[in-house]
ROMIMAR-123247 format. One line per field, with one value per residue (C-alpha): residue number from 0; residue in three letters; x negated, y negated, z. Coordinates in steps of 0.25 Angstrom, whole numbers, m for minus. Example, Ala and Ser with C-alpha at 12.3 -4.5 7.8 and 13.67 -1.06 7.14 Angstrom:
ROMIMAR-123247
n <- c(0 1)
res <- c(ALA SER)
x <- c(m49 m55)
y <- c(18 4)
z <- c(31 29)
//
This chain:
ROMIMAR-123247
n <- c(0 1 2 3 4 5 6 7 8 9 10 11 12 13 14 15 16 17 18 19 20 21 22 23 24 25 26 27 28 29 30 31 32 33 34 35 36 37 38 39 40 41 42 43 44 45 46 47 48 49 50 51 52 53 54 55 56 57 58 59 60 61 62 63 64 65 66 67 68 69 70 71 72 73 74 75 76 77 78 79 80 81 82 83 84 85 86 87 88 89 90 91 92 93 94 95 96 97 98 99 100 101 102 103 104 105 106 107 108 109 110 111 112 113 114 115 116 117 118 119 120 121 122 123 124 125 126 127 128 129 130 131 132 133 134 135 136 137 138 139 140 141 142 143 144 145 146 147 148 149 150 151 152 153 154 155 156 157 158 159 160 161 162 163 164 165 166 167 168 169 170 171 172 173 174 175 176 177 178 179 180 181 182 183 184 185 186 187 188 189 190 191 192 193 194 195 196 197 198 199 200 201 202 203 204 205 206 207 208 209 210 211 212 213 214 215 216 217 218 219 220 221 222 223 224 225 226 227 228 229 230 231 232 233 234 235 236 237 238 239 240 241 242 243 244 245 246 247 248 249 250 251 252 253 254 255 256 257 258 259 260)
res <- c(MET SER ARG PRO PRO PHE ASP GLY LEU GLN HIS VAL THR LEU ILE ASP GLY ARG ARG ALA ILE VAL LYS SER ARG HIS ALA VAL PRO VAL ASP PHE PHE ARG ALA GLU ALA ARG GLY LEU ALA VAL LEU ARG ASP ALA HIS ALA LEU ARG VAL PRO GLU MET PHE ALA VAL GLU ASP GLU ARG ILE VAL LEU GLU ASP LEU GLY ASP GLY PRO ARG ALA SER ASP TYR TRP ARG ARG ALA GLY ALA GLY LEU ALA ARG GLN HIS SER VAL ILE GLY THR HIS PHE GLY PHE ASP ARG ASP GLY PHE CYS GLY ASP SER PRO GLN ASP ASN THR PRO ASP ALA ASP GLY TRP ARG PHE PHE ALA GLU ARG ARG LEU LEU PRO GLN MET ARG ARG ALA ARG ASP ARG ARG LEU ILE HIS THR ARG ASP VAL LEU ALA ILE GLU SER ILE CYS SER ASN LEU ARG GLU ARG ALA PRO GLU MET PRO PRO VAL LEU LEU HIS GLY ASP LEU TRP SER GLY ASN LEU HIS VAL CYS ALA ASP GLY GLY PRO ALA LEU ILE ASP ALA GLY ALA VAL HIS TYR GLY TRP ALA GLU ALA GLU LEU ALA MET LEU ALA LEU PHE GLY SER PRO PRO PRO VAL PHE PHE HIS ALA TYR ALA GLU TYR ALA PRO LEU CYS ARG ASP TRP ARG GLU ARG ALA SER LEU TYR ASN LEU TYR HIS LEU LEU ASN HIS LEU ASN LEU PHE GLY ALA GLY TYR LEU PRO ALA LEU ARG ALA ALA LEU ALA ALA CYS ALA)
x <- c(462 467 475 477 474 487 488 497 500 510 517 532 544 557 570 575 563 555 540 535 523 523 512 510 501 501 497 500 501 515 524 513 522 534 525 522 537 540 529 534 548 544 535 547 556 546 549 535 525 530 530 534 548 548 556 553 545 542 531 521 525 530 537 535 538 526 522 512 498 494 485 487 496 490 498 496 488 497 509 502 498 512 518 509 512 527 525 518 529 537 535 537 541 529 516 516 528 540 532 517 510 498 486 480 481 479 491 494 501 512 517 524 517 520 505 497 484 487 493 481 472 480 487 476 462 461 467 458 446 449 451 438 431 436 431 418 419 415 405 407 403 414 424 420 421 435 440 434 441 454 452 452 461 469 457 454 467 477 492 499 514 516 519 522 509 506 495 485 484 472 471 475 488 491 496 496 509 511 517 504 511 507 513 510 508 504 512 510 503 514 516 517 504 494 495 480 477 484 476 463 466 469 456 448 445 445 452 463 460 463 476 482 479 483 496 498 495 506 516 511 501 487 476 464 455 462 450 441 450 450 439 447 460 452 446 459 458 443 445 456 447 436 445 451 439 427 414 413 421 413 404 416 423 410 409 423 420 408 416 425 414)
y <- c(222 235 239 254 262 266 278 271 256 256 244 248 242 245 249 234 229 224 226 235 241 255 257 272 281 296 300 285 283 285 273 265 260 258 249 240 240 235 225 219 218 210 201 198 195 184 176 172 178 186 201 212 218 232 241 255 262 276 284 283 271 257 250 235 223 220 205 205 199 185 174 166 154 140 140 154 152 141 150 162 154 148 161 168 157 160 174 172 163 176 179 193 197 206 209 221 226 236 247 250 247 248 239 246 261 258 260 247 248 238 241 228 220 206 204 200 202 216 219 215 223 236 237 231 230 242 253 249 249 263 268 262 267 281 282 277 265 255 256 254 240 237 244 236 223 226 230 218 209 216 214 199 196 186 177 179 176 166 169 171 176 189 184 192 197 205 212 215 202 202 194 207 208 193 196 186 189 188 173 169 169 177 189 199 214 227 224 237 229 219 215 204 199 187 177 174 189 188 176 182 195 186 179 192 196 183 171 163 149 137 134 147 143 129 134 144 134 125 136 143 140 143 141 133 144 156 160 161 173 180 190 194 197 203 214 222 222 224 236 241 240 247 258 259 256 259 253 243 234 236 224 215 220 218 204 201 207 198 186 190 191)
z <- c(m284 m279 m291 m292 m304 m312 m320 m330 m333 m345 m352 m356 m361 m353 m359 m357 m364 m352 m352 m340 m334 m329 m318 m315 m307 m303 m289 m285 m270 m264 m265 m273 m284 m275 m266 m278 m282 m267 m268 m281 m276 m264 m272 m282 m271 m266 m279 m280 m290 m302 m300 m310 m310 m305 m315 m308 m298 m296 m288 m299 m307 m307 m319 m318 m327 m336 m333 m345 m345 m349 m347 m334 m336 m333 m320 m316 m304 m298 m300 m294 m281 m280 m282 m272 m262 m264 m261 m249 m244 m242 m227 m221 m207 m205 m212 m221 m229 m228 m235 m237 m250 m258 m260 m273 m269 m254 m245 m238 m224 m224 m210 m205 m194 m188 m186 m198 m192 m187 m201 m209 m199 m197 m211 m220 m215 m206 m215 m227 m218 m212 m226 m230 m218 m219 m233 m229 m238 m227 m215 m200 m200 m210 m202 m189 m197 m202 m188 m182 m192 m189 m174 m176 m188 m180 m179 m194 m200 m197 m194 m207 m210 m218 m232 m245 m251 m264 m256 m267 m274 m282 m295 m303 m296 m299 m313 m325 m332 m347 m345 m337 m324 m311 m306 m295 m298 m290 m278 m269 m258 m256 m241 m231 m226 m226 m237 m236 m238 m251 m256 m251 m260 m272 m271 m268 m282 m289 m283 m290 m294 m284 m291 m286 m271 m273 m278 m267 m256 m262 m258 m246 m234 m237 m227 m232 m226 m231 m240 m227 m223 m237 m234 m222 m230 m242 m232 m235 m250 m250 m241 m250 m262 m255 m252 m266 m275 m267 m261 m272 m263 m250 m252 m254 m242 m234 m239 m234 m220 m220 m223 m211 m201)
//
C-alpha cells in the first residue's frame, strides 16, 4: 500500500492513437521513474502477468500504456494466481537486483546476495528499523525484537530460491484492466526474493479469495504453512509504512512482532 503521491496523473492520446498515462512528479527521488521502467521491463520479459508498455521515461515523469479500468472478469483471480506463479518460476542467480529501487518513496537496497536470510535481514528489515528508530517512531523494545528476529531468520523461514518479485504487491498494484483481466503496475520495487514474502504482502491489506491461491499452487510450489510466516515477511512493509505514513501503523507492526515471538 506504499504508493507515493503524484503531482500529475494525466490520460493522453499519443500521435499513433494509443492511449497512455503520464505520471509526473517534481522533486522526485533520483532514479525513481527509471527504477519503475526497469521493473516493468523485467516483469514483461517474464511473460507472466500483463504489465503496461513503457513509452517514455524521464527524471520527473514516465509515460505508460493506459490499461483502462473495469470490473473483474469471472476468471480474474484464477488468472492472477496462475500468472503470479509463472512469474515466480523465474529464478535469479542471487537475491536482490542489478540496480537499487524504491518501495513507495523509500529507497530499496538491492545489493545482490547469495544468502536469502542475510539479504532479508540486512537489505530489508534492519535499514527500515534503523530509519524508524532514528526518527523515534519505535521504542527500544521494538528495536530489540527486530534485531532478535534477524539474528535467527534461518530458524524462522525455510530455504527458498530467489524468484522474480514485484516487491510491493498489495491489491492496488494488482490492477483490473478494462477487459477485466489482471495486470501489475507501479514496479519500482522489483527484485529477486522469497515468493512467500510476495504472497504475504498481497494478503496484508485484504487477502485474495481461495481460488487465487489454488491457481497459484497448480503452477508453483506453495508450502501449506506459509501463512504462519506471513507476519515475519510483512514486518518489512509495516516498517516501511510506518516510516512513510507515520505512527498509525505502529499497532500493526507490534501485532506482527507479537506473532513472531
